C-alpha positions in Angstrom: 0.0 0.0 0.0 1.1 3.6 -0.5 3.0 4.7 2.6 4.2 1.2 3.6 7.8 1.0 4.8 10.0 -0.8 2.3 13.4 -0.3 3.8 15.1 1.5 6.6 18.6 3.1 6.5 21.3 3.3 9.2 21.3 6.9 10.5 25.1 7.0 10.8 25.5 6.1 7.1 23.1 8.9 6.2 25.2 11.4 8.2 28.4 10.2 6.5 26.7 10.7 3.1 25.7 14.2 4.0 29.3 15.0 5.1 30.6 13.7 1.8 28.1 15.8 -0.2 29.0 18.9 1.8 32.7 18.3 1.0 31.8 18.0 -2.6 29.9 21.3 -2.6 32.8 23.0 -0.8 35.1 21.9 -3.6 32.8 23.3 -6.2 32.5 26.6 -4.3 36.3 26.9 -4.2 36.6 26.4 -8.0 33.7 28.8 -8.7 35.4 31.4 -6.5 38.6 31.0 -8.5 36.7 31.4 -11.7 38.1 28.3 -13.2 37.3 24.6 -13.4 37.8 21.5 -15.7 38.3 23.2 -19.1 38.2 20.0 -21.1 35.2 18.2 -22.5 34.6 14.8 -24.0 32.4 14.8 -27.0 30.3 11.7 -27.2 28.2 10.0 -29.9 24.6 11.3 -29.7 23.4 8.1 -31.4 24.8 4.7 -32.5 26.3 4.7 -36.0 29.4 4.2 -38.1 32.2 6.9 -38.3 32.3 7.8 -42.0 34.4 11.0 -41.9 36.8 12.6 -39.4 37.7 16.2 -39.9 39.0 16.8 -36.4 42.8 17.1 -36.2 44.8 17.1 -32.9 45.8 20.6 -31.7 43.5 22.3 -34.3 40.8 24.8 -33.1 37.3 23.4 -33.3 35.9 26.7 -34.7 38.3 26.6 -37.7 37.5 23.0 -38.4 33.8 23.7 -38.2 34.0 26.7 -40.6 35.9 24.5 -43.2 33.9 21.3 -42.9 30.7 22.2 -41.0 31.4 19.3 -38.6 34.2 17.7 -36.7 33.0 14.1 -37.5 30.1 12.5 -39.4 28.2 9.4 -38.3 26.1 7.1 -40.6 23.0 6.3 -38.7 21.2 3.6 -40.8 24.1 1.5 -42.0 23.8 2.6 -45.6 25.6 4.6 -48.3 23.7 5.9 -51.3 24.6 6.9 -54.9 22.5 8.5 -57.6 23.1 7.8 -61.3 21.4 8.2 -64.6 20.7 5.2 -66.9 18.8 4.6 -70.2 17.9 1.1 -69.0 14.5 0.5 -67.5 15.2 -0.7 -64.0 12.8 -1.9 -61.2 12.5 -0.7 -57.6 14.3 -3.1 -55.2 16.3 -4.6 -58.1 19.7 -5.8 -57.0 22.8 -4.3 -58.8 26.5 -4.5 -58.5 28.4 -1.5 -57.1 32.1 -1.4 -57.9 34.3 0.6 -55.5 37.5 2.5 -56.4 39.6 -0.4 -55.1 37.9 -2.9 -57.4 35.7 -4.6 -54.8 32.1 -5.3 -55.5 29.2 -4.5 -53.1 25.6 -5.4 -53.5 23.2 -2.5 -54.0 19.4 -2.1 -54.1 17.5 0.4 -56.2 15.5 2.4 -53.7 14.2 5.4 -55.7 13.3 5.9 -59.4 12.7 9.3 -61.0 12.5 8.9 -64.8 16.1 8.0 -65.9 17.5 8.8 -62.5 18.0 6.1 -59.8 19.1 6.0 -56.2 20.9 2.9 -55.0 21.8 2.1 -51.4 24.5 -0.3 -50.1 26.3 -1.1 -46.9 28.2 1.7 -45.2 30.8 -0.8 -43.9 33.8 0.0 -46.1 32.7 2.4 -48.8 33.9 6.0 -48.4 31.9 9.2 -48.8 32.4 11.0 -52.2 34.0 7.8 -53.6 33.2 7.4 -57.3 31.6 4.0 -58.0 30.4 2.2 -61.1 27.1 0.4 -61.3 26.1 -2.6 -63.3 23.5 -5.3 -63.5 24.0 -8.7 -61.8 24.9 -10.0 -65.3 27.6 -7.4 -65.7 25.9 -4.8 -68.0 27.2 -1.3 -67.2 24.5 1.1 -65.9 26.2 4.3 -64.9 28.4 5.9 -62.3 28.2 8.3 -59.4 29.6 9.5 -56.1 28.7 7.9 -52.8 27.0 9.9 -50.0 26.0 8.9 -46.5 22.3 7.9 -46.7 21.5 9.2 -43.2 24.3 11.4 -41.9 24.6 13.0 -38.4 27.3 15.7 -38.2 29.0 16.0 -34.8 29.4 19.7 -34.2 31.6 21.7 -31.8 32.8 25.3 -32.3 34.8 26.0 -29.1 38.1 24.8 -27.7 40.9 22.8 -29.3 41.0 19.2 -30.3 43.3 17.4 -27.8 42.4 13.8 -28.5 40.7 11.5 -31.0 39.2 8.2 -29.7 37.7 6.6 -32.9 38.8 5.8 -36.4 37.0 6.0 -39.8 34.6 3.2 -40.5 34.5 2.2 -36.8 31.0 1.4 -35.5 30.2 3.2 -32.2 27.4 2.9 -29.8 25.4 5.9 -28.4 27.5 7.6 -25.7 30.8 6.4 -27.0 33.7 9.0 -26.6 34.6 10.4 -30.0 37.0 13.2 -29.2 38.3 15.5 -26.4 38.3 19.3 -26.5 40.4 21.5 -24.2 41.1 25.2 -23.8 37.4 25.8 -23.6 36.3 29.3 -22.6 36.1 29.9 -18.9 32.3 30.6 -19.2 31.7 27.1 -20.4 33.6 25.6 -17.4 31.9 28.0 -15.0 28.4 27.0 -16.2 29.3 23.4 -15.8 30.5 23.9 -12.2 27.3 25.7 -11.4 25.2 22.8 -12.9 27.3 20.2 -11.0 26.9 22.1 -7.8 23.1 22.3 -8.3 23.0 18.5 -8.7 25.0 18.0 -5.5 22.7 20.5 -3.7 19.6 18.5 -4.8 21.2 15.3 -3.5 21.9 17.0 -0.2 18.2 18.1 0.1 17.1 14.5 -0.4 19.6 13.2 2.2 18.4 15.8 4.7 14.9 14.5 4.2 16.1 11.0 4.7 17.9 12.0 7.9 14.5 13.2 9.3 12.9 9.9 8.5 15.5 7.2 7.5 13.0 5.0 5.8 11.9 4.3 2.2 8.1 4.4 1.7 6.0 3.1 -1.1 4.8 6.1 -3.1 1.7 4.3 -4.5 -0.3 1.0 -4.2 1.1 -1.8 -6.2 3.2 -5.0 -6.3 7.0 -5.0 -5.9 8.3 -6.9 -8.9 12.0 -6.2 -8.5 14.0 -5.2 -5.4 17.5 -3.8 -5.8 18.4 -3.2 -2.1 20.3 -5.7 0.0 20.3 -5.6 3.8 23.6 -4.2 5.1 24.7 -3.0 1.6 25.7 0.6 1.1 23.4 2.5 -1.3 23.8 5.8 -3.3 22.5 9.1 -2.0 19.0 8.6 -3.3 16.6 5.7 -3.9 13.7 5.6 -6.3 11.4 3.4 -8.3 12.3 3.3 -12.0 13.4 1.3 -15.0 16.7 -0.5 -14.3 19.6 1.5 -15.6 23.0 0.7 -16.9 26.1 0.5 -14.6 27.5 3.8 -13.5 24.1 5.5 -13.2 21.9 6.1 -10.2 20.4 2.7 -9.2 16.7 2.1 -8.5 15.7 0.8 -5.1 12.7 -1.2 -6.4 10.3 -1.7 -9.3 6.7 -1.1 -8.4 3.8 -1.9 -10.7 0.1 -1.5 -10.1 -1.5 -4.5 -8.4 -3.5 -5.4 -11.5 -0.5 -5.4 -13.8 2.8 -7.2 -14.3 6.0 -5.6 -15.7 8.3 -7.2 -18.3 11.8 -5.8 -19.2 12.9 -6.8 -22.7 15.9 -6.0 -24.8 15.4 -4.4 -28.2 18.1 -4.2 -30.9 19.3 -0.8 -31.9 18.0 -1.3 -35.5 14.4 -1.7 -34.1 14.4 0.7 -31.2 13.3 3.8 -33.3 10.2 1.8 -34.3 9.1 1.3 -30.7 6.9 3.9 -29.1 5.1 4.3 -25.7 1.6 2.8 -25.8 2.5 0.4 -28.7 0.9 -3.0 -28.3 3.0 -6.2 -27.7 1.8 -9.8 -28.0 3.0 -11.8 -25.0 3.2 -15.6 -24.7 4.3 -17.5 -21.6 6.2 -20.8 -21.8 4.3 -22.0 -18.8 0.9 -21.0 -20.2 0.6 -22.7 -23.5 -2.1 -21.9 -26.0 -2.8 -18.4 -24.8 -1.5 -15.0 -25.9 -1.8 -11.9 -23.9 -1.6 -8.2 -24.9 0.7 -5.7 -23.3 1.8 -2.2 -24.0 5.1 -0.4 -24.1 5.4 1.7 -21.0 8.9 3.1 -21.0 12.2 3.0 -23.0 15.5 3.3 -21.3 17.5 6.3 -22.8 20.9 4.5 -22.6 22.1 1.4 -24.3 23.6 -1.8 -23.1 26.4 -3.7 -24.8 25.4 -7.3 -25.3 28.3 -9.2 -26.9 29.2 -6.3 -29.1 25.5 -5.7 -30.1 23.8 -2.6 -28.9 20.6 -3.2 -27.0 18.0 -1.0 -25.3 15.8 -1.9 -22.4 12.1 -1.5 -22.9 9.4 -1.9 -20.2 6.1 -3.6 -21.1 3.0 -3.6 -18.9 0.6 -6.5 -19.1 -2.7 -7.0 -17.3 -2.4 -9.5 -14.5 -3.9 -13.0 -14.9 -4.4 -15.7 -12.3 -2.0 -18.1 -14.1 0.9 -15.6 -14.2 3.8 -15.8 -11.8 6.8 -13.5 -11.3 9.9 -15.0 -12.9 8.1 -16.9 -15.7 9.8 -16.9 -19.1 7.9 -15.0 -21.8 8.3 -14.1 -25.4 7.2 -10.6 -26.6 6.2 -9.8 -30.2 5.9 -6.1 -31.1 4.3 -5.2 -34.4 6.4 -2.4 -36.0 4.6 -2.6 -39.3 1.5 -4.4 -40.7 0.4 -5.4 -44.1 -2.6 -7.4 -45.5 -3.0 -9.7 -48.5 0.7 -10.3 -49.1 2.6 -13.3 -50.3 4.4 -15.2 -47.5 6.9 -18.0 -47.2 8.4 -19.7 -44.2 11.8 -18.3 -43.3 13.3 -21.9 -43.6 12.3 -22.0 -47.3 14.7 -19.1 -48.1 18.2 -19.9 -49.2 21.1 -17.5 -49.2 24.4 -17.5 -51.1 26.7 -14.8 -52.2 24.4 -12.1 -51.2 21.5 -13.7 -53.1 18.2 -14.9 -51.6 16.5 -17.6 -53.6 14.1 -20.6 -53.4 13.7 -24.0 -55.0 10.7 -24.5 -57.2 11.4 -28.0 -58.6 11.8 -31.5 -57.0 13.3 -34.5 -58.8 11.2 -37.3 -57.1 13.6 -40.0 -58.3 16.6 -38.5 -56.6 15.1 -36.1 -54.1 17.3 -33.3 -55.5 16.0 -29.7 -55.5 16.3 -27.4 -58.5 14.6 -24.5 -60.3 16.4 -21.8 -58.3 14.4 -18.6 -58.4 15.8 -15.4 -56.8 13.4 -13.5 -54.6 13.2 -10.1 -52.9 11.9 -10.2 -49.3 10.1 -7.6 -47.2 8.7 -7.7 -43.7 9.3 -10.7 -41.5 7.8 -11.8 -38.2 10.7 -14.1 -37.4 9.0 -17.3 -38.8 7.6 -16.0 -42.1 8.8 -13.5 -44.7 7.0 -11.3 -47.2 7.9 -12.0 -50.8 8.0 -8.7 -52.8 9.4 -10.1 -56.1 10.3 -13.3 -57.8 7.3 -15.5 -57.0 3.6 -15.6 -58.0 0.8 -16.8 -55.9 0.2 -20.5 -56.4 3.9 -21.4 -57.1 5.1 -24.4 -55.2 8.4 -24.0 -53.3 10.4 -26.9 -51.9 12.8 -26.9 -49.0 14.3 -29.5 -46.6 13.4 -29.8 -43.0 16.4 -30.0 -40.6 17.2 -33.6 -40.0 14.7 -34.9 -42.6 15.4 -36.8 -45.8 12.2 -35.6 -47.6 11.8 -32.4 -49.4 9.0 -30.3 -47.9 6.8 -28.3 -50.4 5.1 -25.0 -49.6 2.0 -24.0 -51.5 -0.8 -21.6 -50.7 -3.6 -22.9 -48.5 -6.0 -25.2 -50.4 -3.5 -26.1 -53.1 -1.8 -29.5 -52.8 0.9 -30.6 -55.2 0.5 -34.1 -56.7 2.7 -37.0 -55.6 3.5 -35.8 -52.1 1.6 -38.1 -49.9 4.6 -39.5 -48.0 6.1 -38.2 -44.7 7.3 -34.7 -45.0 5.1 -34.2 -48.1 2.3 -32.3 -46.5 1.9 -28.8 -47.8 2.4 -26.0 -45.3 -0.3 -23.3 -45.0 2.2 -20.9 -43.2 
């Protein structure tokens, strides 16, 4: 219930924390009185992306670099480079083409825009350089045209004060949000002075909270609900404050507990950086429980953590999902969350396992030699949306076409046809058509 005591704190530890904060404030006051402070600043990546251009040079003034290049560094946000070219050939949207770089290597490109004879092709940003001249050709090798590469979605990193004293990244390196990019020193005194005042204000607010805690050294529930996660341990030293919030990454203020309304449960899930921008508060999520088979529940996105977590070199973001409570649910159960980021109707679908990949190509088998069991009739396809088990087919197949693939560990070829259409001669094991 609201007002219930959740934890109590040792009064002596509160006094020691107050003394530490007062010493910290005293240090700020001394520096403010001297009119100086830490006159260096670390510039960090505002978002995850790949470093595609570095104009910053050690010991050069940021203002001069900015005037010449309009940025100190440029990030590519969506993993793509782009090139526009003119061609007399009639090309299709989403058609795959070859992009030859200046070093002779070939990258796969996709036609994304078409305006008369002018086309825009995108390709990976891992390797190609901005303003590099490239040649484009069909997959068969027919020359289409040439153009200069640009960053498809560029984010200039800007600074106009101080001197560059250190560079912490290299070109083509992928960085997560918050990664240190460069260091500036010799910043104007006013910049350091304002930072000191802001830091002192934060310390003063922490002191105010500690003084309230000294008057009543207990942590109270601020609303009715169920404690789903508790981050305090008896006898363990805590920070200067305690609150209920979404779990944060290491080095930030830690929450004391996670409180959810009594008629709800809370799920914390990790979302890949490529999908996080498609997630919004209030968005619906389908929830299934391993321990509750045959039932799907609906939750909604409640909160997104602003900071990332590094999961084996992959950038992830924590997202909190609220779900209405059910009598069968228990804290600690394993769940799977499905969040719809886009939706289409009346589209052509194939099971993911039916798709084959080789050399950058995606294709399917449309023929089966029943005497040998061999698969043939390769047909290249272009895929669209996927729900993890099925993929949308944009090009390469017509409705009613039978597709064959092999099940893992099975000797028989498995055909896929649209519902209601059964290919002849497939009555044996593994020969049932899928209606996926």
